[in-house]
C-alpha positions as a LaTeX table, in Angstrom:
\begin{tabular}{lrrr}
\hline
Residue & $x$ (\AA) & $y$ (\AA) & $z$ (\AA) \\
\hline
Asn1 & 86.70 & 108.21 & 110.97 \\
Leu2 & 83.34 & 109.04 & 109.78 \\
Gln3 & 81.12 & 110.37 & 112.91 \\
Ser4 & 77.74 & 109.63 & 111.18 \\
Arg5 & 77.15 & 106.91 & 113.63 \\
Lys6 & 77.00 & 109.64 & 116.57 \\
Thr7 & 74.67 & 112.49 & 115.10 \\
Pro8 & 71.67 & 113.15 & 117.13 \\
Asn9 & 69.52 & 112.38 & 114.08 \\
Val10 & 71.00 & 108.76 & 113.86 \\
Val11 & 70.56 & 108.33 & 117.58 \\
Lys12 & 67.16 & 109.42 & 117.50 \\
Trp13 & 66.09 & 107.48 & 114.55 \\
Leu14 & 67.32 & 104.14 & 115.91 \\
Gly15 & 65.69 & 104.94 & 119.29 \\
Glu16 & 62.57 & 105.17 & 117.45 \\
Gln17 & 62.90 & 101.84 & 115.83 \\
Lys18 & 62.47 & 100.00 & 118.99 \\
Gly19 & 64.77 & 97.25 & 118.37 \\
Met20 & 63.36 & 96.61 & 114.77 \\
Val21 & 66.84 & 97.75 & 113.48 \\
Glu22 & 70.48 & 97.27 & 114.71 \\
Phe23 & 73.37 & 99.14 & 113.09 \\
Val24 & 76.58 & 97.33 & 113.53 \\
Phe25 & 79.55 & 99.69 & 112.81 \\
Thr26 & 82.88 & 98.60 & 112.06 \\
Pro27 & 85.52 & 99.91 & 114.37 \\
Leu28 & 86.93 & 103.52 & 113.75 \\
His29 & 90.35 & 102.24 & 113.20 \\
Ala30 & 89.50 & 98.87 & 111.38 \\
Ser31 & 92.82 & 97.64 & 109.57 \\
Trp32 & 90.96 & 94.52 & 108.60 \\
Leu33 & 89.25 & 96.77 & 105.96 \\
Asn34 & 92.53 & 96.99 & 104.07 \\
Gln35 & 92.77 & 93.27 & 103.81 \\
Ile36 & 89.24 & 92.86 & 102.62 \\
Glu37 & 89.80 & 95.54 & 99.92 \\
Ile38 & 93.00 & 93.52 & 98.88 \\
Trp39 & 90.62 & 90.42 & 98.49 \\
Phe40 & 88.06 & 92.06 & 96.55 \\
Arg41 & 90.98 & 93.50 & 94.17 \\
Glu42 & 92.05 & 89.84 & 93.55 \\
Leu43 & 88.59 & 88.81 & 93.12 \\
Asn44 & 87.94 & 91.53 & 90.39 \\
Gln45 & 91.52 & 91.11 & 88.65 \\
Lys46 & 91.79 & 87.35 & 88.72 \\
Cys47 & 88.16 & 86.20 & 88.25 \\
Leu48 & 85.91 & 88.92 & 87.15 \\
Lys49 & 88.02 & 90.92 & 84.77 \\
Arg50 & 86.94 & 89.73 & 81.30 \\
Leu51 & 84.65 & 87.11 & 82.41 \\
Ser52 & 81.76 & 86.74 & 80.09 \\
Val53 & 78.71 & 84.88 & 81.34 \\
Ser54 & 75.17 & 84.70 & 80.30 \\
Ser55 & 73.30 & 84.47 & 83.57 \\
Ala56 & 73.72 & 85.22 & 87.49 \\
Glu57 & 73.90 & 81.52 & 87.77 \\
Gln58 & 76.98 & 81.19 & 85.75 \\
Leu59 & 78.63 & 84.15 & 87.66 \\
Ala60 & 77.65 & 82.48 & 90.95 \\
Ile61 & 79.28 & 79.23 & 89.88 \\
Gln62 & 82.52 & 81.10 & 88.51 \\
Val63 & 82.95 & 83.24 & 91.63 \\
Cys64 & 82.54 & 80.15 & 93.82 \\
Asn65 & 84.96 & 78.16 & 92.03 \\
Trp66 & 87.39 & 81.00 & 92.24 \\
Ile67 & 86.78 & 81.29 & 96.00 \\
Glu68 & 87.41 & 77.76 & 96.50 \\
Thr69 & 90.73 & 77.57 & 94.39 \\
Tyr70 & 91.72 & 80.95 & 96.36 \\
Asn71 & 91.01 & 79.08 & 99.62 \\
Glu72 & 93.02 & 76.18 & 98.95 \\
Asn73 & 95.88 & 77.72 & 97.15 \\
Phe74 & 96.33 & 81.27 & 98.20 \\
Ala75 & 94.76 & 81.93 & 101.76 \\
His76 & 96.43 & 82.15 & 104.83 \\
Ala77 & 96.27 & 83.33 & 108.55 \\
Tyr78 & 97.65 & 86.71 & 109.20 \\
Asn79 & 99.67 & 87.49 & 112.28 \\
Trp80 & 98.44 & 90.79 & 113.41 \\
Arg81 & 101.01 & 91.11 & 116.33 \\
Ala82 & 103.57 & 93.72 & 115.49 \\
Gly83 & 106.23 & 92.51 & 117.96 \\
Glu84 & 105.94 & 88.86 & 116.74 \\
Ile85 & 106.29 & 90.06 & 112.94 \\
Leu86 & 109.09 & 92.29 & 113.82 \\
Lys87 & 110.98 & 89.27 & 115.48 \\
Gln88 & 110.42 & 86.90 & 112.66 \\
His89 & 112.10 & 89.45 & 110.18 \\
Ala90 & 115.02 & 90.46 & 112.68 \\
Ala91 & 115.82 & 86.51 & 112.82 \\
\hline
\end{tabular}
C-alpha cells in the first residue's frame, strides 16, 4: 500500500515528461502478486538452485526449458471467486 504514486513530486515529474514516460502501477490490493512470488520461488528452487552454466545463452535455454515443462505439467488456471471455491469444498 505504498503511496509513492500519489506524492506531489511524482505527479509533477510525470507531468513534465509530456507523455514520454508512463507509469503502470499494480493495484493497491494485488493478490496476484502472491501467485507470481510463488511461481518465482518454484523457478528458483526447481530450476536455478544448484544450476551451473557457463553462459547467458545456456541459462536462457535452461530457464525456457523449465518454463515449458512447468506449463505442460504443472500450470493450471486459478478460480478467484471465493463463493465458488467454498461451494466446491463444501460439496
